[in-house]
C-alpha positions as CSV (number, residue, x, y, z in Angstrom):
1,S,-0.1,-0.1,0.1
2,S,3.1,2.3,0.4
3,G,2.7,5.1,-2.2
4,S,-0.2,3.8,-3.7
5,I,-2.6,4.7,-1.1
6,Q,-1.2,8.4,-0.9
7,A,-1.4,8.6,-4.7
8,L,-5.2,7.4,-4.5
9,V,-6.2,9.7,-1.7
10,H,-4.5,12.6,-3.3
11,D,-5.9,12.1,-6.9
12,G,-9.7,11.1,-5.1
13,L,-9.7,14.5,-3.0
14,T,-8.2,16.5,-6.3
15,A,-11.2,15.1,-8.3
16,E,-13.8,16.6,-5.6
17,G,-12.0,19.9,-5.3
18,A,-10.8,18.9,-1.9
19,G,-7.0,18.4,-2.5
20,H,-6.5,20.9,0.6
21,R,-7.7,18.3,2.9
22,Y,-5.2,15.5,2.1
23,A,-3.2,16.0,5.3
24,A,-6.2,15.9,7.5
25,V,-7.7,12.9,5.7
26,M,-4.3,10.9,5.8
27,G,-4.1,11.8,9.6
28,R,-7.3,10.7,10.4
29,A,-6.8,7.2,8.4
30,E,-3.7,6.6,10.0
31,A,-5.3,7.3,13.4
32,A,-7.9,4.9,12.6
33,A,-5.5,2.3,11.8
34,L,-3.6,2.8,14.8
35,A,-6.8,3.3,17.0
36,V,-7.9,-0.2,15.9
37,Q,-5.1,-1.8,17.5
38,V,-6.8,-1.2,20.8
39,P,-9.5,-3.5,20.8
40,L,-7.3,-6.1,18.7
41,A,-5.0,-6.0,21.3
42,L,-7.3,-7.4,24.1
43,V,-8.4,-10.0,21.6
44,A,-4.8,-11.0,20.8
45,G,-4.3,-11.5,24.5
46,V,-7.3,-13.9,24.6
47,L,-6.0,-15.7,21.6
48,F,-2.5,-16.2,22.9
49,E,-3.9,-17.8,26.0
50,V,-6.2,-20.2,24.0
51,G,-4.3,-21.2,21.1
52,G,-0.7,-19.4,21.4
53,Y,1.1,-18.3,18.2
54,P,-0.4,-20.8,15.8
55,L,-3.9,-19.4,16.4
56,L,-2.4,-15.7,16.4
57,G,-0.8,-16.5,12.8
58,I,-4.1,-18.0,11.6
59,A,-6.1,-14.8,12.8
60,S,-3.4,-12.5,11.3
61,V,-3.8,-14.2,7.9
62,A,-7.7,-13.9,8.0
63,V,-7.0,-10.1,8.8
64,C,-4.9,-9.7,5.7
65,L,-7.6,-11.4,3.4
66,G,-10.1,-9.1,4.8
67,A,-7.9,-6.1,4.3
68,A,-7.2,-7.0,0.6
69,G,-10.9,-7.7,0.0
70,L,-11.7,-4.1,1.4
71,A,-9.0,-2.5,-0.6
72,L,-10.8,-4.0,-3.8
73,T,-14.1,-1.8,-3.0
74,L,-12.0,1.6,-3.0
75,S,-13.0,3.6,-6.1
76,E,-10.4,5.2,-7.9
77,A,-10.6,8.7,-9.4
78,P,-11.3,8.8,-13.1
79,S,-8.0,9.5,-15.0
80,A,-7.9,12.4,-17.7
81,P,-8.2,11.0,-21.3
82,S,-4.7,10.6,-22.7
83,G,-3.6,11.7,-26.5
84,D,-6.1,14.3,-26.8
85,D,-3.4,17.1,-27.2
86,G,-1.5,15.2,-29.6
87,E,1.2,14.2,-26.6
88,E,1.9,10.4,-25.6
89,E,1.3,9.4,-22.0
90,A,4.2,10.1,-19.9
91,G,6.5,6.9,-19.0
92,F,8.3,6.3,-15.8
93,L,11.4,8.0,-16.6
94,A,9.6,11.6,-17.5
95,P,8.1,12.0,-14.0
96,M,11.2,10.8,-12.2
97,R,13.4,13.5,-14.1
98,S,10.9,16.0,-13.3
99,G,10.9,15.3,-9.7
100,V,14.3,15.2,-9.5
101,A,14.8,18.4,-11.1
102,E,12.0,20.1,-8.4
103,A,14.3,18.5,-5.9
104,V,17.5,20.3,-7.0
105,A,15.9,23.3,-7.5
106,S,13.7,23.5,-4.4
107,A,15.2,23.4,-0.6
108,P,11.6,22.5,0.6
109,V,11.2,19.9,-1.7
110,R,14.7,18.5,-0.7
111,A,13.8,18.3,3.1
112,A,10.2,16.8,2.6
113,A,11.7,14.1,0.1
114,L,14.7,13.6,2.7
115,A,12.3,13.3,5.5
116,V,10.0,11.0,3.8
117,A,12.9,8.9,2.9
118,V,14.6,8.7,6.3
119,F,11.7,8.6,8.6
120,P,9.9,5.6,7.5
121,G,13.0,3.7,8.7
122,F,11.9,4.3,12.3
123,D,8.6,2.1,11.4
124,A,10.9,-0.6,11.9
125,I,11.2,-0.2,15.5
126,E,7.5,-0.8,15.9
127,E,8.0,-4.5,15.2
128,Y,10.2,-4.9,18.4
129,F,7.8,-3.2,20.6
130,P,6.5,-6.3,22.0
131,L,9.8,-7.9,22.3
132,L,11.0,-4.7,24.4
133,A,8.0,-5.3,26.7
134,S,8.8,-9.0,27.2
135,E,12.5,-8.2,28.1
136,W,11.2,-5.3,30.4
137,G,9.1,-7.8,32.5
138,V,5.9,-7.9,31.0
139,P,4.4,-11.3,30.9
140,T,3.6,-12.5,27.2
141,G,-0.1,-12.9,27.5
142,A,0.0,-9.1,29.0
143,V,1.9,-7.5,26.2
144,P,-0.9,-6.6,23.9
145,A,-2.6,-4.7,26.8
146,A,0.6,-3.2,28.0
147,L,1.5,-1.5,24.4
148,L,-2.1,0.0,24.2
149,A,-0.8,3.5,24.7
150,I,1.7,3.4,21.9
151,P,-1.0,3.1,18.9
152,L,-3.1,5.7,20.9
153,A,-0.2,8.1,21.2
154,G,0.4,7.4,17.4
155,A,-3.1,8.1,16.4
156,A,-3.0,11.2,18.5
157,G,0.1,12.5,16.4
158,A,-1.6,11.8,13.2
159,V,-4.9,13.2,14.0
160,L,-3.1,16.6,15.0
161,A,-1.0,16.6,11.7
162,G,-3.5,18.4,10.0
163,R,-3.1,21.2,12.3
164,A,0.6,20.9,12.4
165,L,0.9,21.5,8.4
166,G,1.9,25.1,9.1
167,L,4.5,24.4,11.6
168,R,8.2,25.5,10.3
169,G,10.6,22.7,9.9
170,R,12.9,23.7,12.9
171,T,9.8,23.0,15.1
172,L,9.0,19.6,13.7
173,T,12.6,18.8,14.0
174,L,13.1,19.9,17.6
175,A,9.9,17.8,18.2
176,M,11.5,14.6,16.4
177,L,14.4,15.1,18.7
178,A,12.5,15.3,21.8
179,G,10.7,12.2,20.8
180,A,14.1,10.3,20.0
181,G,15.1,11.6,23.5
182,A,12.1,10.1,25.1
183,L,12.9,6.8,23.4
184,A,16.4,6.6,24.3
185,A,15.3,7.2,28.0
186,A,13.2,4.3,27.8
187,L,15.8,2.2,26.3
188,V,18.2,2.8,29.2
189,A,15.7,2.5,31.8
190,S,14.7,-0.7,30.6
191,R,11.5,-1.0,32.8
192,P,8.0,-1.3,32.1
193,A,7.2,2.1,32.9
194,G,9.7,3.0,29.7
195,L,7.0,2.1,27.6
196,A,5.4,5.8,28.2
197,G,8.8,6.9,26.4
198,V,8.0,4.8,23.7
199,A,4.6,6.2,23.3
200,L,5.8,9.7,23.4
201,F,8.5,8.9,20.7
202,Y,5.5,7.2,18.6
203,G,3.2,9.9,18.6
204,V,5.6,12.5,17.4
205,H,7.0,10.1,14.7
206,R,3.4,9.7,13.2
207,L,2.7,13.4,13.4
208,V,5.8,14.3,11.6
209,M,5.4,11.4,9.1
210,V,1.9,12.7,7.9
211,V,3.1,16.4,7.6
212,A,6.2,15.5,5.8
213,D,4.3,13.3,3.3
214,A,1.6,16.1,2.8
215,R,4.3,18.5,2.4
216,L,6.0,16.4,-0.3
C-alpha cells in the first residue's frame, strides 16, 4: 500500500476539489489504523491464552485477507483521457526526471523528500515493541494490553498532523528530537514504565510522518 494509498487519496480528493484536505484525511486514516489496535490487542491476549502463536498466525492471515477484500472496494478517481492534445502519456522516466529536477531546484522539496525517505525507517522499530516489553518484564499474555498506549499516542499524533501542517521545519525537527530523547531514555531505563517514553516517541513520529508526506 505504500505510495499507492497516498496517490489514491490525493487523486480522489483533487477530483472532488478537496485537495487541500489531504493532510487531514491521511491523518485521520492513519489514526483509525492505529486506534483499531486497541480492541485487537485485547483480542490478541485472549487468542494467545487459548491457542498460542499458531492461533494468532491464523487470525493474522484472516485479517490480511479481509483487508485485501476491503481494498478491492476502493474507487479510483477517473483519469484524464490521454492523447487528446497529441502528446503521448508520460512513461516512468519523465516524471522521475521532473521530480529530481524539482528537488534540485527547491530546498523545501529536498527537505520533504529527505524526511519521507528517512523517517519511515523508524517504523521498523514498531516490530520490536512487543519484544522490548517482554524483555522489560511484561508477561507475554499481557504484552498486547501493555502496549495500548503506543498506538493511541500514534493515533493522536496523526490526527494532529492536519493542524501541524503549517509548523516550521525547525519546530518539527525539535519535536522529533524530543521524541527520540524519550525513546533513548526508555531504552536506558529498561523498565515497563519506559513504554510511556516509547509512546511519546511514536506519537511525535506519526505526526511528523503525515506532515512530511503531505508537504512532499
